[in-house]
C-alpha positions in Angstrom: 9.2 17.8 -2.8 9.4 14.3 -1.2 12.5 15.0 0.8 15.1 13.8 -1.8 16.7 16.8 -3.2 15.8 17.6 -6.8 13.0 14.8 -7.1 9.8 16.6 -7.5 6.6 14.9 -7.0 3.4 15.4 -9.3 -0.1 13.8 -8.8 -1.8 12.2 -11.4 -5.5 11.1 -11.3 -6.6 7.9 -12.8 -10.2 6.6 -13.4 -10.7 3.1 -12.8 -13.8 0.9 -13.6 -14.5 -2.7 -12.8 -13.4 -2.6 -9.1 -15.8 -4.3 -6.9 -14.3 -4.6 -3.5 -11.4 -3.8 -1.5 -9.5 -6.7 -2.7 -9.6 -5.0 -5.9 -8.5 -1.7 -4.6 -5.3 -3.6 -2.9 -4.5 -5.3 -6.2 -4.4 -1.8 -8.1 -2.4 -0.2 -5.4 0.1 -3.0 -4.9 0.8 -3.0 -8.9 1.3 0.8 -9.0 3.8 0.6 -5.5 5.9 -1.9 -7.4 6.9 1.0 -9.9 9.8 3.2 -9.3 9.5 6.7 -7.9 6.2 6.3 -6.5 5.0 8.3 -3.2 1.6 8.2 -1.9 -1.0 6.2 -3.5 -4.8 6.9 -2.7 -7.5 4.5 -4.2 -11.1 5.0 -3.8 -13.7 2.3 -4.7 -16.6 4.6 -4.2 -15.0 7.1 -6.7 -13.6 4.5 -8.9 -10.2 6.7 -8.8 -6.6 6.3 -8.0 -4.9 9.5 -7.0 -1.0 8.6 -7.3 1.9 11.0 -6.5 5.0 10.1 -8.7 8.6 11.3 -9.6 10.6 11.6 -12.6 11.4 8.1 -13.0 7.8 6.9 -14.0 5.3 8.6 -16.3 1.7 8.6 -15.7 1.5 6.1 -19.0 3.5 3.7 -17.0 0.9 3.9 -14.1 -1.6 3.5 -16.6 -0.3 0.4 -18.0 0.2 -1.1 -14.5 -3.5 -0.6 -13.8 -4.4 -2.1 -17.0 -2.3 -5.1 -16.4 -4.2 -5.8 -13.3 -7.2 -6.4 -15.6 -9.2 -3.1 -15.1 -10.1 -0.4 -17.5 -8.8 3.1 -16.7 -7.6 6.5 -18.1 -6.2 9.7 -16.9 
């Protein structure tokens, strides 16, 4: 729980291809952060993954679409 009563958080893991540098990581993280009910985001350039904590107001599909909209291929 993230401190908000009744708002349980889950973590989704996304595999991302095409990220080449830290600027790419920031672009992906910023796109995800703009979604509602997002908690912690950890994007690894080395692993090509994003671990995203999200609440009930956003689905993994929404997060995936935000990543794809930045121009990177991804799945979860």
